[in-house]
SEZA-223306 format. One record per residue: x, y, z of N, C-alpha, C, O in turn; residue number from 1. Coordinates in pm, 1 decimal, decimal comma, padded with zeros to 6 digits. Layout:
<pt <X; Y; Z>; <X; Y; Z>; <X; Y; Z>; <X; Y; Z>; NUM>,
...
end
This chain:
<pt <00082,7; -00119,3; 00000,0>; <00000,0; 00000,0; 00000,0>; <00086,9; 00125,5; 00000,0>; <00049,9; 00227,0; -00058,9>; 1>,
<pt <00201,9; 00118,4; 00065,7>; <00291,0; 00233,8; 00075,2>; <00334,1; 00282,1; -00062,5>; <00345,3; 00402,7; -00084,3>; 2>,
<pt <00358,3; 00191,0; -00155,6>; <00402,1; 00231,2; -00289,1>; <00289,4; 00292,1; -00371,3>; <00315,9; 00352,3; -00475,3>; 3>,
<pt <00163,8; 00278,1; -00327,5>; <00051,1; 00338,6; -00398,7>; <00034,0; 00486,0; -00363,1>; <-00032,0; 00559,9; -00436,1>; 4>,
<pt <00092,3; 00529,2; -00252,3>; <00078,3; 00668,1; -00208,3>; <00185,5; 00749,9; -00278,7>; <00304,1; 00733,2; -00250,0>; 5>,
<pt <00146,4; 00838,3; -00370,5>; <00247,7; 00916,1; -00443,1>; <00324,2; 01007,2; -00348,2>; <00266,0; 01072,2; -00261,3>; 6>,
<pt <00454,7; 01010,4; -00366,5>; <00542,9; 01096,4; -00288,8>; <00528,4; 01075,3; -00137,9>; <00546,9; 01168,3; -00059,4>; 7>,
<pt <00494,9; 00951,3; -00098,0>; <00482,9; 00923,0; 00045,4>; <00621,0; 00927,4; 00107,8>; <00718,3; 00880,3; 00049,0>; 8>,
<pt <00628,7; 00982,6; 00223,5>; <00755,4; 00984,9; 00294,8>; <00729,1; 00946,3; 00439,6>; <00614,4; 00929,9; 00481,1>; 9>,
<pt <00834,1; 00932,4; 00513,6>; <00820,6; 00884,6; 00650,8>; <00739,0; 00979,4; 00737,7>; <00659,0; 00934,8; 00820,0>; 10>,
<pt <00758,6; 01109,9; 00720,1>; <00686,4; 01206,6; 00802,1>; <00536,1; 01201,8; 00773,5>; <00455,2; 01205,2; 00866,2>; 11>,
<pt <00498,9; 01193,9; 00645,5>; <00357,0; 01186,3; 00610,0>; <00297,3; 01056,2; 00661,5>; <00184,3; 01053,8; 00710,2>; 12>,
<pt <00373,4; 00948,6; 00650,6>; <00325,8; 00818,9; 00698,4>; <00302,4; 00824,5; 00848,9>; <00199,2; 00778,2; 00897,4>; 13>,
<pt <00397,6; 00880,8; 00922,9>; <00384,2; 00888,3; 01068,9>; <00267,7; 00978,1; 01109,9>; <00195,8; 00947,4; 01205,0>; 14>,
<pt <00249,4; 01088,1; 01038,9>; <00138,1; 01176,5; 01070,5>; <00005,5; 01105,4; 01047,0>; <-00086,9; 01114,4; 01127,9>; 15>,
<pt <-00002,1; 01034,3; 00934,4>; <-00123,5; 00957,9; 00905,6>; <-00147,4; 00849,8; 01008,2>; <-00261,2; 00827,2; 01049,4>; 16>,
<pt <-00041,5; 00782,4; 01050,0>; <-00054,8; 00676,5; 01150,2>; <-00105,0; 00733,6; 01281,7>; <-00186,2; 00670,2; 01349,1>; 17>,
<pt <-00058,0; 00853,2; 01320,1>; <-00102,0; 00914,2; 01445,0>; <-00248,3; 00957,1; 01438,3>; <-00322,0; 00943,3; 01535,9>; 18>,
<pt <-00290,3; 01009,6; 01322,0>; <-00426,6; 01060,3; 01310,8>; <-00529,2; 00949,9; 01290,1>; <-00642,6; 00961,6; 01336,4>; 19>,
<pt <-00491,3; 00843,7; 01221,8>; <-00587,4; 00740,0; 01185,3>; <-00587,4; 00623,7; 01285,1>; <-00692,3; 00565,7; 01312,8>; 20>,
<pt <-00472,0; 00590,5; 01338,0>; <-00462,5; 00474,2; 01427,6>; <-00414,7; 00517,6; 01565,0>; <-00407,9; 00636,6; 01595,9>; 21>,
<pt <-00382,6; 00421,0; 01644,3>; <-00329,8; 00448,7; 01778,6>; <-00179,8; 00471,3; 01776,3>; <-00116,4; 00474,3; 01881,8>; 22>,
<pt <-00122,1; 00487,3; 01658,3>; <00021,9; 00507,4; 01644,3>; <00094,1; 00383,0; 01597,8>; <00206,2; 00391,0; 01547,6>; 23>,
<pt <00030,5; 00267,3; 01614,1>; <00088,5; 00139,9; 01569,7>; <00006,2; 00087,5; 01453,0>; <-00115,1; 00070,0; 01464,6>; 24>,
<pt <00071,7; 00062,9; 01341,9>; <00003,2; 00010,2; 01224,5>; <00021,9; -00140,8; 01226,1>; <00130,7; -00190,7; 01197,2>; 25>,
<pt <-00087,2; -00215,6; 01260,9>; <-00073,0; -00359,2; 01269,9>; <-00169,0; -00437,9; 01183,0>; <-00183,9; -00558,6; 01202,1>; 26>,
<pt <-00235,3; -00372,1; 01086,7>; <-00322,9; -00449,8; 00997,5>; <-00329,0; -00382,0; 00860,8>; <-00297,3; -00264,2; 00844,5>; 27>,
<pt <-00371,6; -00462,6; 00763,5>; <-00386,9; -00408,6; 00628,7>; <-00495,3; -00301,0; 00624,2>; <-00485,9; -00206,4; 00546,0>; 28>,
<pt <-00597,8; -00315,2; 00707,9>; <-00706,1; -00216,6; 00710,3>; <-00652,2; -00080,9; 00757,0>; <-00693,8; 00023,0; 00705,8>; 29>,
<pt <-00560,5; -00081,5; 00853,3>; <-00502,9; 00043,7; 00900,2>; <-00412,4; 00106,1; 00793,8>; <-00407,9; 00228,3; 00779,0>; 30>,
<pt <-00340,9; 00021,4; 00720,2>; <-00257,5; 00072,2; 00610,2>; <-00346,1; 00137,8; 00505,8>; <-00314,6; 00245,4; 00455,0>; 31>,
<pt <-00458,2; 00071,5; 00473,7>; <-00552,2; 00128,1; 00376,3>; <-00611,7; 00258,9; 00429,3>; <-00628,0; 00354,5; 00353,4>; 32>,
<pt <-00644,0; 00263,7; 00557,6>; <-00700,4; 00385,9; 00616,8>; <-00600,4; 00500,3; 00609,5>; <-00639,1; 00614,2; 00583,6>; 33>,
<pt <-00472,6; 00472,2; 00632,0>; <-00369,7; 00576,5; 00622,2>; <-00359,1; 00624,7; 00477,4>; <-00346,2; 00744,6; 00452,5>; 34>,
<pt <-00364,6; 00532,1; 00382,9>; <-00362,3; 00570,6; 00241,2>; <-00479,7; 00658,5; 00204,1>; <-00463,7; 00757,2; 00132,3>; 35>,
<pt <-00598,9; 00622,8; 00253,1>; <-00717,6; 00704,5; 00226,5>; <-00703,1; 00843,4; 00289,5>; <-00739,5; 00944,2; 00228,9>; 36>,
<pt <-00649,1; 00847,2; 00412,7>; <-00627,5; 00974,8; 00480,8>; <-00533,6; 01062,5; 00398,6>; <-00557,3; 01182,2; 00382,4>; 37>,
<pt <-00426,5; 01001,7; 00346,6>; <-00327,6; 01076,6; 00270,2>; <-00387,8; 01129,9; 00140,4>; <-00363,6; 01244,8; 00103,5>; 38>,
<pt <-00465,5; 01047,8; 00071,7>; <-00529,9; 01092,7; -00052,8>; <-00625,1; 01208,5; -00025,3>; <-00631,5; 01303,2; -00103,6>; 39>,
<pt <-00698,8; 01201,9; 00084,7>; <-00788,7; 01312,3; 00121,1>; <-00710,6; 01438,9; 00151,6>; <-00753,9; 01548,4; 00115,5>; 40>,
<pt <-00595,1; 01425,5; 00218,1>; <-00510,4; 01541,7; 00244,8>; <-00462,8; 01605,0; 00115,2>; <-00459,1; 01727,3; 00101,9>; 41>,
<pt <-00426,2; 01519,5; 00019,0>; <-00382,0; 01572,9; -00110,9>; <-00494,7; 01647,5; -00179,7>; <-00472,6; 01753,4; -00238,4>; 42>,
<pt <-00615,1; 01593,2; -00173,1>; <-00729,5; 01659,7; -00236,0>; <-00756,5; 01794,0; -00169,9>; <-00787,5; 01891,4; -00238,5>; 43>,
<pt <-00745,1; 01800,4; -00037,0>; <-00766,7; 01926,9; 00033,4>; <-00666,5; 02032,3; -00011,0>; <-00701,6; 02149,6; -00024,2>; 44>,
<pt <-00543,4; 01992,1; -00034,1>; <-00440,1; 02086,6; -00074,3>; <-00453,0; 02131,8; -00218,1>; <-00401,0; 02236,9; -00255,5>; 45>,
<pt <-00522,4; 02052,4; -00299,7>; <-00532,2; 02084,7; -00442,1>; <-00666,6; 02143,5; -00480,7>; <-00698,3; 02152,7; -00599,3>; 46>,
<pt <-00746,5; 02183,6; -00381,8>; <-00876,2; 02240,3; -00416,1>; <-00857,5; 02366,9; -00497,6>; <-00765,8; 02445,8; -00474,7>; 47>,
<pt <-00946,8; 02383,5; -00592,4>; <-00940,9; 02500,3; -00680,1>; <-00967,6; 02626,4; -00599,3>; <-01056,8; 02629,5; -00514,5>; 48>,
<pt <-00891,1; 02728,1; -00626,1>; <-00918,1; 02856,6; -00564,3>; <-01031,5; 02924,3; -00641,4>; <-01081,2; 02870,8; -00740,5>; 49>,
<pt <-01070,5; 03039,2; -00595,7>; <-01179,9; 03110,5; -00661,5>; <-01145,0; 03135,0; -00807,9>; <-01030,4; 03165,5; -00840,6>; 50>,
<pt <-01243,8; 03121,5; -00895,4>; <-01214,8; 03142,6; -01037,1>; <-01169,7; 03285,8; -01064,8>; <-01207,1; 03379,5; -00994,2>; 51>,
<pt <-01090,2; 03299,9; -01166,9>; <-01038,0; 03431,5; -01203,1>; <-01152,6; 03524,0; -01243,1>; <-01251,5; 03480,8; -01302,2>; 52>,
<pt <-01137,5; 03648,1; -01210,7>; <-01238,0; 03747,9; -01245,2>; <-01238,3; 03770,1; -01395,9>; <-01133,5; 03789,2; -01457,6>; 53>,
<pt <-01356,5; 03767,2; -01453,2>; <-01370,8; 03792,5; -01595,8>; <-01428,7; 03931,9; -01613,9>; <-01539,4; 03960,3; -01568,0>; 54>,
<pt <-01354,9; 04017,3; -01679,8>; <-01400,9; 04152,8; -01707,8>; <-01430,0; 04161,4; -01857,1>; <-01351,3; 04115,9; -01940,0>; 55>,
<pt <-01542,6; 04219,7; -01889,0>; <-01578,7; 04234,9; -02030,0>; <-01479,5; 04328,1; -02098,8>; <-01444,2; 04432,0; -02043,1>; 56>,
<pt <-01433,7; 04292,4; -02219,3>; <-01341,0; 04380,4; -02291,0>; <-01408,3; 04513,6; -02323,9>; <-01528,0; 04519,5; -02352,0>; 57>,
<pt <-01329,3; 04618,9; -02319,7>; <-01383,3; 04751,0; -02350,2>; <-01415,4; 04760,6; -02499,7>; <-01366,5; 04681,2; -02580,1>; 58>,
<pt <-01496,5; 04857,1; -02534,6>; <-01532,0; 04876,4; -02675,3>; <-01408,5; 04913,3; -02756,4>; <-01396,6; 04874,6; -02872,6>; 59>,
<pt <-01316,1; 04988,3; -02695,5>; <-01193,0; 05025,3; -02765,8>; <-01110,5; 04901,1; -02799,6>; <-01051,5; 04893,1; -02907,3>; 60>,
<pt <-01106,4; 04804,1; -02707,5>; <-01032,6; 04680,7; -02735,0>; <-01101,0; 04600,0; -02843,7>; <-01034,1; 04546,0; -02931,7>; 61>,
<pt <-01231,8; 04591,0; -02839,3>; <-01304,5; 04518,6; -02944,0>; <-01283,6; 04583,3; -03080,8>; <-01266,8; 04514,1; -03181,2>; 62>,
<pt <-01285,0; 04716,7; -03083,6>; <-01260,7; 04788,1; -03209,4>; <-01118,7; 04763,8; -03259,2>; <-01096,9; 04745,4; -03378,9>; 63>,
<pt <-01021,3; 04763,7; -03166,8>; <-00882,4; 04739,7; -03205,4>; <-00865,5; 04598,0; -03261,5>; <-00792,9; 04578,1; -03359,0>; 64>,
<pt <-00932,0; 04500,1; -03200,3>; <-00925,5; 04362,6; -03251,7>; <-00985,8; 04353,3; -03391,3>; <-00930,4; 04289,7; -03481,0>; 65>,
<pt <-01099,9; 04417,8; -03407,2>; <-01166,5; 04413,2; -03538,2>; <-01080,9; 04481,2; -03645,0>; <-01068,7; 04429,4; -03756,0>; 66>,
<pt <-01022,2; 04595,2; -03613,5>; <-00936,4; 04665,5; -03709,9>; <-00812,6; 04582,2; -03742,7>; <-00770,7; 04576,2; -03858,2>; 67>,
<pt <-00754,5; 04518,3; -03642,2>; <-00636,7; 04435,2; -03665,3>; <-00672,5; 04315,4; -03752,5>; <-00599,2; 04282,4; -03845,7>; 68>,
<pt <-00784,1; 04250,5; -03723,1>; <-00827,2; 04135,3; -03802,5>; <-00851,8; 04175,5; -03947,5>; <-00819,1; 04100,3; -04039,3>; 69>,
<pt <-00909,2; 04293,8; -03968,5>; <-00937,4; 04339,8; -04104,6>; <-00809,0; 04370,7; -04180,7>; <-00806,7; 04361,4; -04303,4>; 70>,
<pt <-00702,3; 04407,3; -04110,3>; <-00577,9; 04444,8; -04178,4>; <-00492,6; 04323,7; -04215,5>; <-00390,8; 04339,2; -04282,8>; 71>,
<pt <-00531,4; 04204,7; -04173,5>; <-00446,4; 04088,1; -04194,6>; <-00446,2; 04036,3; -04338,1>; <-00361,9; 03953,6; -04373,1>; 72>,
<pt <-00537,6; 04082,6; -04421,0>; <-00539,6; 04039,1; -04559,5>; <-00444,2; 04117,9; -04648,2>; <-00435,5; 04091,6; -04768,1>; 73>,
<pt <-00372,7; 04213,8; -04590,9>; <-00283,4; 04299,3; -04667,7>; <-00154,5; 04223,0; -04696,2>; <-00081,5; 04185,3; -04604,5>; 74>,
<pt <-00128,1; 04201,0; -04823,8>; <-00007,0; 04129,1; -04862,1>; <00093,0; 04227,4; -04921,1>; <00058,9; 04341,1; -04953,7>; 75>,
<pt <00216,2; 04181,9; -04934,0>; <00317,8; 04268,0; -04994,4>; <00286,4; 04286,8; -05142,6>; <00211,0; 04208,5; -05200,4>; 76>,
<pt <00343,4; 04389,9; -05204,3>; <00312,4; 04416,9; -05345,4>; <00356,9; 04301,7; -05435,9>; <00456,3; 04234,0; -05410,0>; 77>,
<pt <00281,0; 04282,8; -05540,6>; <00308,7; 04174,4; -05635,4>; <00423,0; 04213,4; -05729,3>; <00428,4; 04326,0; -05778,9>; 78>,
<pt <00512,5; 04120,4; -05752,6>; <00622,0; 04142,0; -05848,2>; <00595,5; 04054,5; -05969,0>; <00577,8; 03933,3; -05956,5>; 79>,
<pt <00592,8; 04116,1; -06085,7>; <00565,7; 04043,5; -06209,5>; <00695,2; 04026,0; -06287,0>; <00740,8; 04120,4; -06351,4>; 80>,
<pt <00755,9; 03907,6; -06282,7>; <00884,4; 03887,1; -06349,7>; <00873,5; 03873,4; -06501,7>; <00975,9; 03865,3; -06569,6>; 81>,
<pt <00753,0; 03870,8; -06555,8>; <00738,8; 03854,1; -06700,6>; <00758,1; 03985,0; -06776,7>; <00771,0; 03982,9; -06899,1>; 82>,
<pt <00760,3; 04098,5; -06707,4>; <00782,3; 04227,6; -06771,9>; <00930,7; 04245,7; -06801,5>; <01014,5; 04161,6; -06768,8>; 83>,
<pt <00959,0; 04357,7; -06864,0>; <01097,7; 04399,5; -06884,0>; <01161,0; 04415,0; -06746,3>; <01098,7; 04474,9; -06658,6>; 84>,
<pt <01281,1; 04364,4; -06723,2>; <01345,7; 04361,3; -06592,6>; <01357,8; 04496,3; -06526,3>; <01324,8; 04510,3; -06408,5>; 85>,
<pt <01404,5; 04596,6; -06599,2>; <01424,2; 04729,0; -06540,6>; <01290,5; 04794,0; -06509,0>; <01274,0; 04853,5; -06402,5>; 86>,
<pt <01195,5; 04783,3; -06600,3>; <01063,2; 04842,5; -06576,8>; <00993,4; 04771,3; -06460,6>; <00927,2; 04836,7; -06380,0>; 87>,
<pt <01007,0; 04636,7; -06450,4>; <00943,3; 04561,6; -06342,2>; <01004,3; 04600,7; -06207,8>; <00932,0; 04615,1; -06109,2>; 88>,
<pt <01136,2; 04618,0; -06202,8>; <01202,6; 04656,5; -06078,4>; <01159,4; 04796,1; -06036,5>; <01134,0; 04820,0; -05918,5>; 89>,
<pt <01150,7; 04888,8; -06131,7>; <01108,0; 05025,1; -06099,8>; <00962,8; 05025,8; -06052,6>; <00927,8; 05095,9; -05957,7>; 90>,
<pt <00879,1; 04947,3; -06119,5>; <00738,4; 04938,0; -06081,0>; <00725,2; 04879,6; -05939,3>; <00645,8; 04926,9; -05858,1>; 91>,
<pt <00804,7; 04776,3; -05912,5>; <00801,6; 04714,3; -05779,5>; <00849,3; 04811,3; -05671,9>; <00793,1; 04814,5; -05562,5>; 92>,
<pt <00951,3; 04889,6; -05701,4>; <01000,9; 04988,7; -05605,4>; <00892,7; 05092,1; -05574,9>; <00874,5; 05130,4; -05459,4>; 93>,
<pt <00821,6; 05137,0; -05676,7>; <00713,2; 05232,8; -05655,1>; <00602,1; 05171,4; -05570,1>; <00550,6; 05234,2; -05477,6>; 94>,
<pt <00566,0; 05046,7; -05603,9>; <00461,3; 04979,1; -05527,0>; <00505,5; 04954,8; -05382,6>; <00424,9; 04966,2; -05290,3>; 95>,
<pt <00633,6; 04921,0; -05363,0>; <00684,4; 04894,0; -05227,6>; <00678,8; 05018,2; -05140,3>; <00640,1; 05011,4; -05023,6>; 96>,
<pt <00717,4; 05131,0; -05196,8>; <00712,9; 05255,5; -05121,0>; <00569,0; 05288,7; -05083,0>; <00540,9; 05327,9; -04969,7>; 97>,
<pt <00479,5; 05272,8; -05178,1>; <00337,6; 05297,5; -05154,8>; <00283,9; 05201,5; -05047,4>; <00210,7; 05242,3; -04957,2>; 98>,
<pt <00321,4; 05074,2; -05058,8>; <00277,5; 04972,8; -04963,1>; <00326,5; 05006,1; -04822,2>; <00251,2; 04996,7; -04725,3>; 99>,
<pt <00452,2; 05044,6; -04812,6>; <00511,4; 05072,1; -04682,1>; <00437,0; 05184,4; -04610,9>; <00404,7; 05172,6; -04492,7>; 100>,
<pt <00409,7; 05293,4; -04682,7>; <00348,0; 05409,6; -04619,3>; <00197,7; 05396,5; -04600,7>; <00142,5; 05450,0; -04504,5>; 101>,
<pt <00130,9; 05326,3; -04691,1>; <-00015,3; 05321,3; -04685,5>; <-00070,9; 05194,7; -04621,9>; <-00186,6; 05192,6; -04579,9>; 102>,
<pt <00010,8; 05087,7; -04614,0>; <-00042,5; 04963,5; -04559,3>; <00040,0; 04909,8; -04442,5>; <-00015,9; 04874,5; -04338,6>; 103>,
<pt <00172,0; 04903,2; -04458,2>; <00255,4; 04843,1; -04354,1>; <00254,8; 04924,7; -04225,6>; <00227,3; 04870,3; -04118,6>; 104>,
<pt <00284,4; 05053,4; -04233,8>; <00287,4; 05137,2; -04113,3>; <00151,9; 05143,5; -04043,2>; <00147,0; 05131,2; -03920,8>; 105>,
<pt <00040,2; 05162,6; -04117,3>; <-00089,2; 05160,3; -04048,1>; <-00117,3; 05025,4; -03980,5>; <-00178,6; 05021,3; -03873,8>; 106>,
<pt <-00072,9; 04915,1; -04042,0>; <-00093,1; 04783,7; -03979,8>; <-00012,3; 04772,5; -03850,5>; <-00058,2; 04710,9; -03754,4>; 107>,
<pt <00107,5; 04831,5; -03847,3>; <00188,1; 04829,5; -03724,8>; <00122,5; 04912,1; -03614,7>; <00127,1; 04874,8; -03497,4>; 108>,
<pt <00062,2; 05023,0; -03652,2>; <-00008,4; 05105,6; -03553,7>; <-00128,7; 05030,1; -03498,8>; <-00155,4; 05035,3; -03378,7>; 109>,
<pt <-00201,8; 04959,8; -03585,6>; <-00314,9; 04879,4; -03539,9>; <-00267,9; 04769,9; -03443,7>; <-00332,9; 04742,1; -03342,9>; 110>,
<pt <-00155,0; 04708,9; -03476,2>; <-00099,9; 04604,4; -03390,9>; <-00062,3; 04661,8; -03253,7>; <-00091,3; 04600,5; -03151,0>; 111>,
<pt <00001,3; 04777,6; -03251,6>; <00039,5; 04840,0; -03125,0>; <-00084,0; 04876,0; -03042,6>; <-00084,2; 04858,8; -02920,7>; 112>,
<pt <-00187,8; 04925,3; -03107,5>; <-00311,9; 04958,4; -03037,1>; <-00375,4; 04833,2; -02978,1>; <-00425,2; 04835,6; -02865,5>; 113>,
<pt <-00373,8; 04724,0; -03053,8>; <-00431,4; 04599,4; -03005,4>; <-00353,1; 04547,2; -02884,9>; <-00412,4; 04507,6; -02784,5>; 114>,
<pt <-00222,2; 04547,2; -02894,7>; <-00139,8; 04495,6; -02784,6>; <-00158,3; 04579,6; -02658,7>; <-00169,8; 04524,5; -02549,2>; 115>,
<pt <-00161,4; 04711,7; -02672,3>; <-00178,6; 04795,9; -02553,4>; <-00317,8; 04776,9; -02492,8>; <-00332,9; 04778,8; -02370,7>; 116>,
<pt <-00418,4; 04758,9; -02576,7>; <-00553,9; 04733,8; -02525,9>; <-00563,3; 04600,8; -02452,7>; <-00628,3; 04591,1; -02348,7>; 117>,
<pt <-00497,7; 04497,0; -02507,8>; <-00499,8; 04367,0; -02441,0>; <-00421,5; 04371,7; -02309,9>; <-00460,9; 04308,6; -02211,8>; 118>,
<pt <-00311,6; 04445,9; -02308,0>; <-00234,9; 04460,7; -02184,6>; <-00318,6; 04530,4; -02077,6>; <-00319,2; 04489,1; -01961,6>; 119>,
<pt <-00388,5; 04635,2; -02116,8>; <-00474,4; 04706,8; -02022,3>; <-00583,0; 04614,0; -01968,4>; <-00612,4; 04615,1; -01848,9>; 120>,
<pt <-00642,2; 04534,0; -02056,4>; <-00750,4; 04443,5; -02016,0>; <-00700,2; 04337,9; -01917,5>; <-00763,6; 04314,5; -01814,6>; 121>,
<pt <-00587,0; 04274,0; -01947,9>; <-00534,1; 04171,7; -01856,8>; <-00487,7; 04233,6; -01725,5>; <-00496,0; 04169,6; -01620,7>; 122>,
<pt <-00439,4; 04356,7; -01730,1>; <-00399,5; 04424,7; -01606,3>; <-00520,9; 04451,2; -01517,6>; <-00512,8; 04436,4; -01395,7>; 123>,
<pt <-00631,7; 04489,6; -01577,0>; <-00753,6; 04512,8; -01499,5>; <-00800,9; 04383,7; -01433,5>; <-00844,7; 04384,8; -01318,5>; 124>,
<pt <-00792,1; 04271,1; -01507,1>; <-00830,9; 04142,9; -01448,9>; <-00737,1; 04104,8; -01334,4>; <-00782,3; 04053,6; -01232,0>; 125>,
<pt <-00607,9; 04129,1; -01350,6>; <-00512,0; 04095,8; -01245,1>; <-00536,3; 04180,3; -01120,8>; <-00527,7; 04129,5; -01009,0>; 126>,
<pt <-00566,2; 04307,8; -01138,8>; <-00593,5; 04394,5; -01024,1>; <-00722,1; 04349,9; -00954,3>; <-00730,6; 04353,1; -00831,6>; 127>,
<pt <-00822,2; 04308,3; -01032,4>; <-00947,6; 04262,0; -00972,7>; <-00926,4; 04134,2; -00892,1>; <-00997,9; 04111,5; -00794,6>; 128>,
<pt <-00829,9; 04050,0; -00930,2>; <-00802,5; 03925,2; -00859,5>; <-00702,2; 03941,1; -00745,9>; <-00676,0; 03845,1; -00673,3>; 129>,
<pt <-00646,3; 04059,4; -00729,2>; <-00543,9; 04080,1; -00627,0>; <-00601,9; 04058,7; -00488,1>; <-00703,5; 04117,3; -00450,8>; 130>,
<pt <-00534,2; 03973,0; -00413,1>; <-00575,5; 03948,4; -00275,4>; <-00462,4; 03995,8; -00186,0>; <-00351,3; 03943,1; -00192,2>; 131>,
<pt <-00489,0; 04090,3; -00107,3>; <-00385,9; 04144,5; -00021,0>; <-00413,7; 04290,5; 00006,2>; <-00517,4; 04345,0; -00031,7>; 132>,
<pt <-00320,1; 04350,6; 00071,6>; <-00336,0; 04490,4; 00107,8>; <-00222,5; 04569,9; 00045,0>; <-00105,6; 04533,8; 00058,4>; 133>,
<pt <-00256,2; 04674,9; -00021,4>; <-00155,6; 04761,8; -00080,2>; <-00098,1; 04847,1; 00031,8>; <-00173,0; 04910,9; 00105,9>; 134>,
<pt <00033,1; 04848,7; 00044,8>; <00091,4; 04925,7; 00154,8>; <00070,7; 05075,4; 00136,7>; <00063,9; 05125,8; 00024,6>; 135>,
<pt <00061,1; 05144,0; 00247,8>; <00049,1; 05289,2; 00245,9>; <00189,1; 05345,8; 00223,5>; <00271,3; 05348,7; 00315,1>; 136>,
<pt <00214,8; 05390,1; 00102,2>; <00349,3; 05434,2; 00067,9>; <00384,7; 05569,3; 00128,0>; <00500,4; 05611,1; 00122,8>; 137>,
<pt <00288,0; 05636,9; 00184,0>; <00315,5; 05766,2; 00246,6>; <00348,3; 05750,9; 00394,6>; <00375,9; 05849,7; 00462,7>; 138>,
<pt <00345,6; 05628,3; 00444,3>; <00370,6; 05609,1; 00587,4>; <00517,8; 05628,4; 00620,4>; <00603,8; 05617,0; 00533,0>; 139>,
<pt <00545,8; 05657,2; 00744,1>; <00683,8; 05678,6; 00788,9>; <00766,1; 05551,4; 00778,9>; <00886,4; 05556,7; 00753,2>; 140>,
<pt <00701,2; 05435,6; 00799,4>; <00773,9; 05309,6; 00793,6>; <00838,3; 05286,8; 00658,1>; <00953,2; 05243,4; 00650,2>; 141>,
<pt <00765,7; 05315,4; 00552,7>; <00819,1; 05297,3; 00418,0>; <00929,5; 05398,6; 00391,5>; <01031,3; 05365,4; 00330,7>; 142>,
<pt <00910,2; 05520,0; 00436,2>; <01012,9; 05622,4; 00416,3>; <01140,2; 05587,2; 00491,9>; <01250,5; 05608,6; 00441,7>; 143>,
<pt <01125,2; 05533,1; 00612,6>; <01242,5; 05491,2; 00689,8>; <01316,0; 05377,7; 00619,3>; <01439,0; 05376,6; 00613,4>; 144>,
<pt <01240,2; 05282,7; 00566,2>; <01303,5; 05172,5; 00491,9>; <01378,1; 05224,9; 00370,1>; <01488,9; 05180,6; 00340,1>; 145>,
<pt <01316,1; 05319,8; 00300,1>; <01380,7; 05376,5; 00182,1>; <01512,8; 05442,2; 00221,0>; <01614,7; 05421,1; 00155,1>; 146>,
<pt <01511,1; 05521,4; 00327,4>; <01634,5; 05587,2; 00372,8>; <01739,3; 05484,6; 00414,5>; <01857,9; 05500,8; 00385,7>; 147>,
<pt <01694,9; 05379,3; 00482,3>; <01788,0; 05276,9; 00528,1>; <01856,0; 05208,1; 00409,8>; <01978,1; 05192,5; 00408,4>; 148>,
<pt <01775,7; 05166,5; 00309,7>; <01832,5; 05091,1; 00198,8>; <01909,1; 05178,5; 00099,6>; <02001,0; 05129,9; 00033,8>; 149>,
<pt <01873,4; 05305,5; 00087,8>; <01948,5; 05391,8; -00003,8>; <02090,0; 05413,6; 00046,0>; <02179,4; 05440,8; -00034,1>; 150>,
<pt <02112,7; 05402,5; 00175,4>; <02248,4; 05414,5; 00228,2>; <02336,0; 05296,8; 00185,1>; <02458,1; 05310,0; 00176,3>; 151>,
<pt <02273,9; 05182,2; 00158,5>; <02347,9; 05061,1; 00125,1>; <02364,6; 05039,4; -00025,0>; <02432,2; 04945,7; -00067,5>; 152>,
<pt <02303,9; 05124,4; -00103,3>; <02315,2; 05111,3; -00249,6>; <02444,0; 05176,9; -00295,1>; <02471,8; 05292,6; -00263,3>; 153>,
<pt <02521,8; 05100,7; -00370,1>; <02646,0; 05155,7; -00425,4>; <02636,5; 05152,4; -00576,1>; <02585,3; 05057,1; -00634,8>; 154>,
<pt <02685,8; 05256,2; -00636,9>; <02678,3; 05265,3; -00783,7>; <02803,9; 05211,0; -00846,2>; <02816,6; 05210,0; -00968,7>; 155>,
end
């Protein structure tokens, strides 16, 4: 039975023996009871915490996603190798410059807007899930700590 208990060690075994039996394990039923006790302890430790807070995305984020999704069909300019080589290269250079200023840069701006909106959204969810107390940074205790540690900082 001992080999069925994952990560069983002597301390866990002894604790289980003390809680389930009189301290002496003298039967298979007591071994099974200790195993059951240990499995229940593992389940207690692995209980799910409260689910993460879900905040509805802002309209600005939804708009940024939609604009980004719409910009994904933009491909680089087409190069036609069947034309005269010099004329095709000049035509491609003109198209590339046009593409860069009218399609590539706006797509990068849309991407930056989307990323910043998603960062803001996930930050709001993280703040909503924060459990704890934010320290009062204006208190004397924090100021004293700052003075203490700034003396020990060397450049």
